[in-house]
C-alpha positions in Angstrom: 0.0 0.0 0.0 1.2 3.5 -0.7 0.7 4.6 2.9 2.3 1.6 4.6 5.2 3.7 5.8 3.1 6.0 7.8 2.9 5.8 11.6 -0.2 4.8 13.4 -0.9 8.4 14.5 -0.6 9.5 10.8 -3.2 6.9 9.8 -5.5 8.2 12.6 -5.0 11.8 11.5 -5.7 10.8 7.9 -8.9 9.0 8.9 -10.1 11.9 11.0 -9.4 14.2 8.0 -11.4 11.9 5.7 -14.3 11.9 8.1 -14.3 15.7 8.4 -14.1 16.0 4.6 -17.1 13.6 4.2 -19.1 15.6 6.7 -18.3 18.8 4.8 -19.2 17.1 1.5 -22.5 15.9 3.0 -23.3 19.5 4.1 -22.5 20.7 0.5 -24.7 18.0 -1.0 -27.5 19.0 1.4 -27.4 22.6 0.1 -27.4 21.4 -3.5 -30.3 19.0 -2.8 -32.3 22.0 -1.5 -31.5 24.0 -4.7 -32.3 21.4 -7.3 -35.9 20.8 -8.5 -38.5 21.7 -11.0 -39.5 24.9 -9.2 -35.9 26.1 -8.8 -34.4 27.4 -5.6 -34.7 31.1 -6.5 -38.4 30.8 -7.3 -39.0 29.1 -4.0 -37.1 31.8 -2.1 -39.0 34.6 -3.8 -42.3 32.9 -3.0 -41.3 32.6 0.7 -39.9 36.2 1.0 -42.6 38.2 -0.7 -45.3 39.0 1.9 -47.9 40.0 -0.7 -47.5 36.8 -2.7 -50.3 34.3 -3.1 -50.7 32.4 0.2 -51.3 29.2 -1.8 -48.0 29.7 -3.6 -46.2 30.4 -0.4 -47.6 27.2 1.2 -46.6 25.2 -1.9 -43.1 26.6 -1.8 -42.8 25.7 1.9 -44.1 22.2 1.3 -41.7 21.6 -1.6 -38.7 22.9 0.4 -39.4 21.4 3.8 -41.6 18.4 3.1 -40.0 17.1 -0.2 -36.5 18.3 -0.9 -35.1 18.3 2.7 -36.3 14.9 3.8 -35.4 13.4 0.4 -31.9 14.7 0.6 -31.4 13.6 4.2 -33.0 10.3 3.4 -30.5 9.7 0.5 -27.7 10.1 3.1 -29.4 7.7 5.5 -30.0 5.1 2.8 -26.4 5.4 1.5 -25.0 5.2 5.1 -27.0 2.0 5.7 -25.7 0.5 2.5 -22.1 1.6 3.1 -22.2 0.1 6.6 -23.7 -3.1 5.3 -21.1 -3.3 2.6 -18.2 -2.9 5.1 -19.8 -5.6 7.3 -20.3 -8.0 4.4 -16.7 -7.6 3.1 -15.3 -8.1 6.6 -17.6 -11.1 7.4 -16.9 -12.9 4.1 -13.3 -11.8 3.9 -14.0 -10.8 0.3 -13.5 -7.3 -1.1 -16.2 -8.0 -3.7 -18.9 -8.9 -1.1 -22.1 -6.9 -1.5 -24.9 -6.2 1.0 -27.3 -8.1 -1.2 -25.3 -11.4 -1.1 -27.6 -13.0 1.4 -30.6 -12.7 -0.8 -32.1 -9.6 0.8 -32.5 -7.8 -2.6 -34.4 -10.7 -4.2 -36.5 -11.2 -1.1 -37.5 -7.6 -1.0 -38.3 -7.7 -4.7 -40.5 -10.7 -4.2 -42.3 -9.1 -1.3 -43.0 -5.9 -3.3 -44.2 -8.0 -6.3 -46.6 -10.0 -4.0 -47.9 -6.8 -2.5 -48.4 -5.2 -6.0 -50.3 -8.2 -7.2 -52.5 -8.2 -4.1 -53.3 -4.6 -4.8 -54.0 -5.3 -8.5 -50.9 -3.7 -9.9 -50.5 -0.5 -7.9 -49.6 1.5 -11.1 -48.2 4.9 -10.4 -47.1 4.1 -6.8 -43.4 4.5 -7.8 -44.1 7.3 -10.2 -45.2 5.0 -13.1 -42.6 5.9 -15.7 -39.0 5.3 -15.0 -38.4 9.0 -15.3 -40.2 10.7 -12.5 -41.2 14.4 -12.4 -40.3 15.7 -8.9 -43.0 18.3 -9.1 -45.8 15.7 -8.7 -44.0 13.5 -6.3 -45.8 14.8 -3.2 -49.2 14.4 -4.7 -48.5 10.8 -5.7 -47.1 10.1 -2.3 -50.0 11.7 -0.4 -52.6 9.9 -2.4 -51.0 6.5 -1.9 -49.6 6.7 1.7 -51.1 3.4 2.9 -50.0 1.7 -0.3 -46.5 3.0 0.2 -46.5 1.8 3.8 -47.7 -1.6 2.6 -45.0 -1.9 0.0 -42.3 -0.8 2.5 -43.4 -3.4 5.0 -43.5 -6.1 2.2 -40.0 -5.2 1.0 -38.6 -5.3 4.6 -40.3 -8.6 5.4 -39.2 -10.1 2.2 -35.6 -9.1 2.8 -35.6 -10.5 6.3 -37.3 -13.8 5.3 -34.8 -14.2 2.5 -31.9 -13.8 4.9 -33.5 -16.3 7.3 -33.9 -18.8 4.4 -30.2 -18.4 3.6 -29.3 -19.1 7.2 -31.4 -22.2 7.1 -29.9 -23.5 3.9 -26.3 -22.8 5.2 -27.1 -24.4 8.6 -25.9 -21.4 10.5 -23.1 -19.0 10.1 -20.1 -21.2 11.0 -19.0 -21.7 7.4 -18.9 -18.4 5.4 -18.4 -20.2 2.1 -21.6 -22.2 2.6 -23.4 -19.1 3.7 -22.2 -17.3 0.6 -23.3 -20.1 -1.7 -26.7 -20.3 0.0 -27.2 -16.6 -0.5 -26.5 -17.0 -4.2 -29.0 -19.8 -4.5 -31.7 -17.9 -2.6 -31.2 -14.9 -4.8 -31.5 -16.9 -8.0 -34.6 -18.8 -6.9 -36.4 -15.8 -5.4 -35.5 -13.7 -8.5 -37.0 -16.4 -10.7 -40.2 -16.4 -8.6 -40.5 -12.7 -8.9 -40.2 -12.8 -12.7 -42.7 -15.6 -12.8 -45.2 -13.7 -10.6 -44.9 -10.6 -12.8 -45.3 -12.7 -15.9 -48.8 -13.6 -14.7 -49.5 -10.1 -13.5 -48.3 -7.7 -16.3 -50.2 -4.8 -14.8 -47.7 -4.8 -11.9 -44.7 -4.4 -14.2 -44.7 -0.6 -14.4 -44.8 -0.1 -10.6 -42.3 -2.8 -10.1 -39.9 -1.2 -12.5 -39.7 1.9 -10.2 -38.7 -0.3 -7.3 -36.1 -2.3 -9.3 -34.5 0.9 -10.6 -34.3 2.6 -7.2 -35.5 6.0 -6.2 -35.5 8.4 -3.3 -38.4 10.4 -4.6 -40.8 9.3 -2.0 -38.6 9.4 1.1 -40.4 11.6 3.7 -39.7 12.5 7.3 -41.0 9.2 8.6 -38.8 7.2 6.3 -35.8 9.3 7.1 -36.2 9.1 10.8 -36.7 5.3 10.6 -33.5 4.8 8.5 -31.6 7.1 10.9 -32.6 5.2 14.0 -31.8 1.9 12.4 -28.5 3.2 11.2 -27.6 4.3 14.7 -28.6 0.9 16.1 -26.6 -1.0 13.5 -23.6 1.3 13.8 -23.4 0.8 17.6 -23.7 -3.0 17.3 -21.2 -3.2 14.4 -18.8 -0.9 16.2 -18.9 -3.2 19.2 -18.3 -6.2 17.0 -15.5 -4.6 14.9 -12.8 -6.6 16.7 -14.4 -9.7 15.4 -14.0 -8.4 11.9 -10.4 -7.6 12.6 -9.9 -11.1 13.9 -11.6 -12.7 10.9 -9.4 -10.8 8.5 -6.5 -12.9 9.9 -8.4 -16.2 9.6 -10.8 -18.2 11.7 -8.0 -20.0 13.6 -6.4 -16.7 14.6 -9.8 -15.3 15.7 -10.4 -18.3 17.8 -7.0 -18.1 19.4 -7.9 -14.5 20.5 -10.8 -15.9 22.5 -13.5 -14.5 20.2 -16.9 -16.4 20.3 -17.2 -16.5 16.5 -20.6 -18.2 16.2 -22.8 -15.8 18.2 -20.9 -12.8 16.9 -21.3 -13.9 13.3 -25.0 -14.2 14.0 -25.0 -10.6 15.3 -23.1 -9.4 12.2 -25.5 -11.1 9.9 -28.4 -9.5 11.8 -26.8 -6.1 11.3 -26.2 -6.8 7.6 -29.8 -7.9 7.1 -31.4 -5.1 9.1 -29.4 -2.3 7.5 -29.9 -3.7 3.9 -33.6 -4.5 4.4 -34.4 -1.0 5.8 -32.6 0.8 3.0 -34.2 -1.4 0.3 -37.6 -1.0 1.8 -37.5 2.8 1.6 -35.6 3.4 -1.6 -35.8 0.2 -3.7 -32.8 -1.5 -5.2 -29.8 0.9 -5.3 -26.8 -1.1 -6.3 -23.0 -0.6 -5.9 -23.3 1.7 -2.9 -22.3 -1.0 -0.5 -19.6 -2.3 -2.7 -18.0 0.9 -3.8 -18.0 2.9 -0.5 -15.6 0.5 1.5 -13.3 0.3 -1.6 -13.1 4.1 -1.7 -12.3 4.3 2.0 -9.6 1.6 1.8 -8.0 3.4 -1.2 -7.6 6.5 0.9 -6.8 5.3 4.4 -5.5 2.2 6.2 -7.5 1.6 9.4 -9.1 -1.0 11.6 -12.7 -2.1 11.1 -14.0 0.1 13.8 -13.1 3.2 11.9 -13.7 1.6 8.5 -17.3 1.0 9.4 -17.9 4.6 10.3 -16.0 6.0 7.2 -17.7 3.5 4.8 -21.1 4.6 6.2 -20.3 8.3 5.8 -18.8 7.6 2.3 -22.0 5.7 1.3 -24.2 8.6 2.5 -22.2 11.2 0.5 -22.1 9.0 -2.6 -25.9 8.5 -2.7 -26.5 12.2 -2.0 -24.3 13.0 -4.9 -26.0 10.4 -7.1 -29.4 11.7 -6.1 -28.5 15.3 -6.8 -27.0 14.3 -10.2 -30.2 12.3 -11.0 -32.3 15.4 -10.4 -30.1 17.8 -12.3 -29.0 16.0 -15.5 -32.3 16.4 -17.4 -34.1 18.8 -15.0 -37.0 19.4 -14.5 -37.4 15.6 -15.0 -35.2 13.2 -13.2 -33.5 9.8 -13.7 -33.8 6.8 -11.4 -30.9 7.1 -8.9 -30.3 3.3 -9.1 -29.4 3.6 -12.7 -26.8 6.2 -12.0 -25.3 4.3 -9.1 -25.0 1.2 -11.2 -23.4 3.0 -14.1 -21.0 5.1 -12.0 -20.2 2.3 -9.5 -19.6 -0.3 -12.2 -17.4 2.2 -14.1 -15.4 2.8 -10.9 -14.9 -0.9 -10.2 -13.8 -1.5 -13.9 -11.3 1.4 -13.6 -10.1 -0.1 -10.2 -9.6 -3.5 -11.8 -7.8 -2.0 -14.8 -5.5 0.0 -12.5 -4.6 -2.8 -10.0 -5.1 -5.8 -12.3 -7.1 -9.0 -11.6 -6.3 -10.8 -8.3 -4.3 -14.0 -8.7 
C-alpha cells in the first residue's frame, strides 16, 4: 500500500481528516439538494420572501422545500449510510472485497415481497411514479394519495428481505461456514428472483410499478422514512462498532480469531443480523440501489488504512455522500425531469470498479 510507511498516528489523522471531509461534503450536498428541483431554488425563495404573494403559492413553496427536498436529501444520506455500513460488514464477514450487502438474498427477497404486494393490490400502477423517469414536481401528490399503499410496500419489502436472509441461514445451517453461507445466498437470490419474474409474468399490470422499485428512487422518502432509517443506522452502527474486533480477527483467519478468544458463532449471527437489518431497511425505503455498499468501502480503503471500527464509520459516511451526490445528479441531469438514482449508481459504481480492476489488475 502506498501509505504503509506512515505511523499509526498519521493513519489516525488521515482517517479523521477523511471523516471531516465527508461531513463537509454531506453539508454541501444538502445545500445542492435543496436547490435542485423543477421549481428552482430562487423561485422558492422569492415565494417565501414576498409578503404579498399568493398564500397558496407560499404554502406550496414551503411544502416543496421542507416536506419534499429536505427529507429526500437527508433520506438519501441515511440510505447510503446504511448500504455503506452493510457493505463494510459484508466484506469483513466474508473476507471478500467483492462482497455486497445483497449477497444473502435480501434484494431478491425484497423484490418478491413488493411483487406480491403489488399483485395483491392489483398492480399499484403509479405508486413508484409510473414511468422510469419521475417528475419531482408531482412526487408529493403521488405520495400523499397512496400513503397506505407505500406503507404496505415498505413493509412487504422489509419482510421479504428478512425472510430471504433467514432462508439463507437455514440452507447454510448457520453462520459457521462463510463459504456455505455465501453459496446459500446466491441460490436464494436466483430462486427468489425467478419467482419474482414468474409472478410478474402472470400479472403484467404490476410491471410498471415494479420497475420503479427495481430501478431505485429516493423520490418518496419523507420525514417518517428518514427518521426510521436514521434510528436503524444508529442501532446498526453501535452493534457493528462493538463487533469490529471480530471483523479484525476474521481478517486474519478463523484460527487466529479463535486463538484470540472470540466467540465467533454468536458474533457472526449478530453481524448477519446487522447486515440484514441495514440492507432491508434501506431497500424497503428506496428500492434496489446497487453498488453503494460495494464501492463505499473500496473508496475508503483506497484513501486510508485503518481498523474495522473506523472503517465501518468511514464507509457509512462515504456511502451517504455518494448516494446524496448520485441523487443530486439524477435530479439535475435532465431537469425538471429526473432519472432513477439506481441507474446512475449502477453505471458510476460499475465504471469505478472497472477502472479499479484496470489499475490494479485482476487478483491472482
